[in-house]
C-alpha positions in Angstrom: 0.0 0.0 0.0 1.2 3.6 -0.7 2.7 5.5 2.2 0.0 7.9 3.5 -2.8 5.6 2.4 -5.6 4.4 4.6 -7.0 1.1 3.4 -10.1 -0.6 4.3 -10.9 -4.2 3.2 -8.7 -6.3 1.0 -7.7 -6.6 -2.6 -4.9 -8.0 -4.7 -4.5 -5.8 -7.8 -1.5 -3.3 -7.6 0.2 -2.4 -10.8 -1.6 -1.9 -14.2 -1.4 0.3 -17.3 -3.3 3.6 -17.5 -6.3 3.3 -20.0 -9.0 5.7 -21.0 -12.5 5.0 -22.3 -12.7 5.6 -26.0 -15.9 6.5 -27.9 -16.1 8.4 -31.2 -19.3 10.4 -30.3 -19.3 12.8 -27.4 -22.5 12.4 -25.4 -23.2 14.3 -22.2 -25.8 14.0 -19.5 -27.5 17.1 -18.3 -29.7 16.4 -15.3 -31.4 18.9 -13.1 -33.1 17.9 -9.9 -36.4 18.8 -11.6 -35.8 16.5 -14.5 -39.1 14.8 -15.3 -38.3 13.1 -18.6 -37.6 14.2 -22.1 -36.7 13.1 -25.7 -33.4 12.1 -27.3 -32.4 14.1 -30.4 -33.6 11.1 -32.4 -37.1 11.5 -30.8 -36.9 8.5 -28.5 -38.2 9.0 -25.0 -36.2 9.5 -21.8 -37.6 8.6 -18.4 -37.2 11.2 -15.6 -36.7 11.1 -12.1 -39.4 9.4 -10.1 -39.8 12.4 -7.8 -38.5 15.5 -9.3 -37.5 18.4 -7.0 -37.2 22.2 -7.8 -33.7 23.4 -8.6 -33.7 25.7 -5.6 -34.7 22.8 -3.2 -32.6 21.3 -0.4 -31.9 17.7 -1.4 -31.6 14.7 0.9 -29.3 11.7 0.5 -31.9 9.4 -0.8 -32.9 11.8 -3.6 -29.2 12.5 -4.3 -28.6 8.8 -4.9 -31.4 8.4 -7.4 -30.2 11.7 -9.0 -26.7 10.5 -9.4 -27.8 7.2 -10.9 -30.0 9.0 -13.4 -27.1 11.3 -14.3 -24.8 8.3 -14.8 -27.4 6.7 -17.1 -27.6 10.0 -19.2 -24.0 10.2 -19.5 -23.6 6.8 -21.1 -21.7 6.3 -24.4 -23.5 4.8 -27.2 -22.4 1.2 -26.2 -22.0 1.2 -22.5 -23.0 2.8 -19.2 -20.4 3.5 -16.6 -20.7 0.0 -15.0 -19.9 -1.6 -18.2 -16.9 0.5 -18.7 -15.3 -0.9 -15.5 -14.3 -4.5 -14.9 -14.8 -6.5 -11.8 -11.2 -6.8 -11.1 -10.3 -3.1 -11.9 -8.5 -0.7 -9.6 -10.7 2.4 -9.6 -9.5 5.7 -8.7 -12.1 8.4 -7.7 -10.6 11.9 -7.7 -12.8 14.0 -5.5 -12.2 17.8 -5.0 -11.6 19.3 -1.5 -10.5 22.7 -2.3 -10.7 24.2 1.1 -10.7 22.7 4.7 -14.2 22.9 6.1 -13.2 23.1 9.8 -10.6 24.9 12.0 -7.8 22.7 13.5 -9.7 22.6 16.9 -12.8 21.4 15.3 -14.4 18.8 12.9 -17.0 21.3 12.2 -17.4 23.9 9.4 -15.2 26.9 9.4 -17.1 30.2 10.1 -18.0 31.8 6.9 -17.1 28.6 4.9 -18.8 28.6 1.5 -20.9 25.6 0.3 -19.9 24.2 -3.0 -16.1 24.5 -2.4 -15.8 20.7 -2.2 -17.4 17.7 -4.0 -20.6 16.8 -2.2 -19.7 13.6 -0.3 -23.2 12.1 -0.9 -22.5 12.2 -4.6 -19.2 10.4 -4.0 -20.9 7.7 -1.9 -23.8 7.2 -4.4 -21.1 6.6 -7.2 -19.2 4.1 -5.0 -22.5 2.4 -4.0 -23.4 2.1 -7.7 -20.1 0.5 -8.5 -20.1 -2.0 -5.6 -23.6 -3.0 -6.0 -22.8 -4.1 -9.6 -19.4 -5.8 -8.6 -17.4 -3.1 -10.5 -13.9 -2.5 -9.2 -11.9 -4.8 -6.7 -10.1 -1.9 -5.4 -11.5 1.6 -4.9 -9.1 4.6 -3.9 -10.5 7.9 -3.1 -7.8 10.6 -3.7 -7.0 14.4 -3.3 -4.1 16.5 -3.1 -5.3 20.0 -2.0 -3.3 23.2 -2.2 -4.6 24.6 1.0 -4.5 21.9 3.8 -2.6 18.9 4.7 -3.5 15.7 6.2 -3.4 15.4 10.1 -0.2 13.3 9.9 1.6 16.4 8.5 -0.3 19.3 9.9 -0.6 17.8 13.5 -4.0 19.5 13.6 -7.3 17.9 14.9 -9.0 17.7 11.5 -8.3 17.6 7.9 -10.2 17.4 4.6 -10.7 13.6 5.1 -11.9 13.8 8.7 -14.0 17.0 8.8 -17.8 16.5 8.9 -18.3 20.0 7.2 -20.5 21.0 10.0 -23.1 18.5 9.1 -23.5 19.9 5.5 -23.5 16.5 4.0 -25.7 14.5 6.5 -22.8 14.4 9.0 -20.6 12.5 6.5 -16.8 12.7 6.5 -14.7 11.2 3.9 -13.1 8.8 6.4 -16.4 7.8 7.9 -18.0 7.2 4.5 -15.2 4.9 3.4 -15.3 3.0 6.7 -19.1 2.5 6.3 -18.7 1.3 2.7 -15.9 -1.2 3.6 -18.3 -2.8 6.1 -21.1 -3.0 3.6 -18.9 -4.4 0.7 -16.1 -6.4 2.4 -14.9 -8.1 -0.9 -13.8 -4.7 -2.1 -10.6 -3.0 -0.9 -11.3 0.6 -0.1 -8.6 3.3 0.5 -8.0 7.0 1.1 -4.9 8.4 -0.4 -3.6 11.9 0.0 -1.6 12.5 -3.3 0.2 15.4 -1.8 2.4 12.8 0.2 1.9 9.5 -1.8 4.8 7.9 -3.8 5.6 9.9 -6.9 7.4 9.7 -10.2 9.0 12.3 -12.5 7.9 12.2 -16.0 7.8 14.4 -19.1 4.2 15.3 -20.3 3.2 12.7 -22.9 2.9 13.6 -26.5 4.3 16.9 -26.3 7.8 17.9 -27.4 9.8 20.2 -25.1 7.3 19.6 -22.2 8.4 20.1 -18.6 9.1 17.0 -16.5 6.3 16.8 -13.9 6.3 15.1 -10.5 2.9 13.2 -10.4 1.3 10.8 -7.8 2.3 7.4 -9.0 -1.3 6.2 -8.6 -2.3 8.3 -11.7 -0.5 5.9 -14.0 -1.1 2.7 -12.1 -4.8 2.7 -11.7 -7.1 1.0 -14.4 -9.9 3.5 -14.3 -10.3 7.0 -13.2 -13.6 8.8 -12.3 -13.4 12.6 -11.7 -16.0 14.2 -9.5 -16.0 17.9 -8.9 -18.4 20.9 -8.3 -19.4 23.5 -10.8 -16.9 26.2 -9.9 -15.3 29.3 -11.4 -11.6 29.7 -11.2 -9.3 32.7 -11.3 -6.6 30.8 -13.2 -8.7 29.1 -15.9 -12.0 30.6 -15.9 -13.9 27.4 -14.7 -12.6 24.8 -12.4 -14.1 21.5 -13.6 -12.6 18.1 -14.6 -9.3 19.3 -15.8 -8.7 21.6 -12.8 -9.3 18.5 -10.6 -6.0 17.1 -11.9 -3.9 19.6 -10.1 -4.6 17.4 -7.1 -2.3 14.8 -8.7 0.8 17.2 -8.4 2.1 16.6 -5.0 2.3 19.4 -2.6 5.4 17.9 -1.0 7.2 18.7 -4.3 5.3 21.9 -5.3 4.4 23.4 -2.0 1.4 24.7 -0.3 -0.1 26.4 -2.2 1.4 24.7 -5.4 3.2 27.9 -6.7 6.1 25.9 -8.2 3.6 23.9 -10.3 2.1 27.0 -11.8 5.5 28.3 -12.8 6.1 25.5 -15.1 4.0 27.0 -17.8 0.5 28.6 -18.5 -2.1 27.0 -16.0 -4.1 25.9 -19.1 -1.3 23.9 -20.5 -0.2 22.5 -17.1 -3.8 21.2 -16.4 -3.9 19.6 -20.0 -0.4 17.9 -19.4 -1.5 16.4 -16.1 -4.8 15.2 -17.6 -2.9 13.6 -20.5 -1.0 11.2 -18.0 -4.4 9.4 -17.5 -7.4 10.9 -19.0 -10.6 10.5 -17.1 -12.6 7.5 -17.9 -15.8 9.3 -16.7 -16.5 12.8 -15.4 -19.2 13.8 -13.0 -19.7 17.6 -12.5 -21.9 19.6 -10.3 -24.2 18.8 -7.4 -26.6 20.9 -5.2 -24.3 23.9 -4.8 -21.5 25.5 -7.0 -19.2 28.5 -6.7 -19.1 31.8 -8.7 -16.8 34.7 -8.7 -13.1 34.3 -7.8 -13.1 30.5 -7.1 -13.2 28.5 -4.0 -10.7 30.6 -1.9 -11.3 34.1 -3.5 -12.7 37.1 -1.6 -15.4 37.5 -4.2 -16.6 33.9 -4.2 -20.2 33.0 -3.4 -22.3 29.8 -3.5 -24.7 29.2 -6.3 -27.7 26.8 -5.6 -28.1 25.0 -9.0 -29.0 21.3 -8.3 -27.4 20.3 -11.6 -25.2 17.3 -12.7 -23.3 17.0 -15.9 -21.8 13.7 -16.9 -19.9 11.7 -19.6 -17.1 9.8 -20.8 -15.5 12.6 -22.9 -14.0 15.1 -20.4 -13.5 17.8 -23.1 -17.0 17.8 -23.9 -18.3 17.4 -20.4 -16.5 20.4 -19.3 -17.5 22.4 -22.4 -21.1 21.7 -21.8 -20.8 22.5 -18.0 -19.0 25.8 -18.9 -21.7 26.8 -21.3 -24.3 26.0 -18.7 -22.5 28.3 -16.4 -22.6 31.3 -19.0 -19.0 30.8 -20.4 -18.3 30.3 -24.1 -16.4 27.1 -24.1 -14.3 27.9 -27.2 -12.9 30.9 -25.3 -11.6 28.8 -22.4 -7.8 28.2 -23.0 -7.5 24.7 -21.5 -10.5 23.5 -23.5 -9.0 24.9 -26.7 -5.7 23.0 -26.0 -7.4 19.8 -24.8 -9.5 19.5 -27.8 -6.3 19.1 -29.8 -5.6 15.8 -28.0 -8.1 14.4 -30.3 -9.8 11.6 -28.4 -11.7 13.1 -25.5 -14.5 15.1 -27.2 -15.0 18.6 -28.6 -15.4 22.0 -26.9 -18.0 23.0 -29.7 -21.2 22.1 -27.8 -23.3 22.2 -31.1 -21.4 19.0 -32.0 -22.1 17.3 -28.6 -25.2 14.8 -28.2 -26.7 16.1 -24.9 -29.2 13.8 -23.0 -31.6 14.8 -20.3 -32.7 18.4 -19.7 -32.3 21.0 -22.5 -29.3 23.2 -22.2 -31.4 26.4 -22.2 -33.4 25.1 -19.2 -30.3 24.2 -17.2 -28.4 27.3 -18.1 -27.5 29.7 -15.2 -25.3 32.6 -15.5 -22.2 32.3 -13.0 -20.5 35.5 -12.1 -17.0 35.5 -13.7 -13.8 35.7 -11.8 -12.4 39.2 -11.5 -9.7 39.7 -14.2 -11.0 36.8 -16.3 -9.7 37.1 -19.9 -11.3 34.8 -22.4 -9.1 33.3 -25.2 -9.1 35.8 -28.2 -10.6 34.0 -31.2 -9.6 35.0 -34.8 -12.2 37.2 -36.7 -14.8 34.9 -38.2 -13.7 31.9 -36.2 
C-alpha cells in the first residue's frame, strides 16, 4: 500500500497500465433535480426522476442517490453505461475535489463563513461508489485528493483535515473517512482506500505527447490505476475561468514537491497547458460535475466567491465535452476557455463545440444559469470569423 494511504478491506491488484474510455461520439448528460423526462435528439423517450425536485430545493441523501444514478445513465456512451466501462477486477480511482478545509484545527465542524460548493458533495461520491459496488465493478476503489490549502493530520498535526471534517453536518454528517469505513463494512470483498496524493509515492515524467514539455512530478497512482472517475463541483476559477474536470487534476501534483499552495507547479507554464499535461497522463474515464451547490466569482478561496444553488449534474466519458457543456451552462463560451482549446487538440476526448455534442436529459437552455465570472477573467481571443 502507498505511504500515507488508509486502506479498508482487502484486494490484490497493484500495478496496471493506465487506460481511457474511447468512444467516437461525445455524449453528455444534463440532469437537473427537476428532470421529469424528455426526448433524445432522435425522438426516443427518456424517463425522468421518480420524484423531481425544484432546482432551488434542499436535497436529501435518498434523492441524491437516485439523481446521481439517473445522471450516470444519461452520460452513457452509445455502447456502455459507466458500470460496463469498469471490470470487476479493476483498480478504480475516484478523484474528488476538496479545495478548502471545512473546519478549523480545533474542530471537525465547518469553518465560520465557509462557502458551500467549495468541495465535492460527499453524498455524490458515496452514491457513485455504491453504484459500482452493487454491480461488482472494481476490486479496489481509492479515493484521492491533494489540496493546495490543507494537509493531512499526519503532516499538519491538527485535529481535523479534509478527510476527517464533517463539514458542520452539511452532507448529512458524513466525513470522507467515515464514509469509506461504512462502505468497507457493507462491501467487504472490495478494498477501499483513502490516499492523500500530496504525500503519496510519486514519479517524475515528461508530459506525454508534447515535445519540449517540462518534467512533472505526479502521484504514481495516476498511471497505475485501471480506471479514473473525476467528481467535482461546478466552480469558477481565477486561473482558468472554470474549475471542472481538468482543474481537478492539479490534485495529482504533490504539494510535497510543489509547496502549499502549489506555486512551483504553476511556474512550469501557463495554467491551461499544465492542466492539459496532467490530464494526459491518464485521461478521465468518466466525469461527473456539479451537485446541489457550486461557486461563482473568484473561485473557492477568493474574496469575491459566493455559492450558487443550482441542483445540476453534468456527466460523460469525454472530459473535454463534459467540461465544455458545463462551462456553457455556467454562462461561458467554451471555445474561449484556453485549456479546452488545448485539450480538444488531444483528439480523443471530445469537442469544445457544444453544437457537436449529443446532450441527453434536460435541454441546455433550461439548465443554463449565468455564473459570475472571476475578476480579471480574460477569455481566449478568437480570430475574426472563427
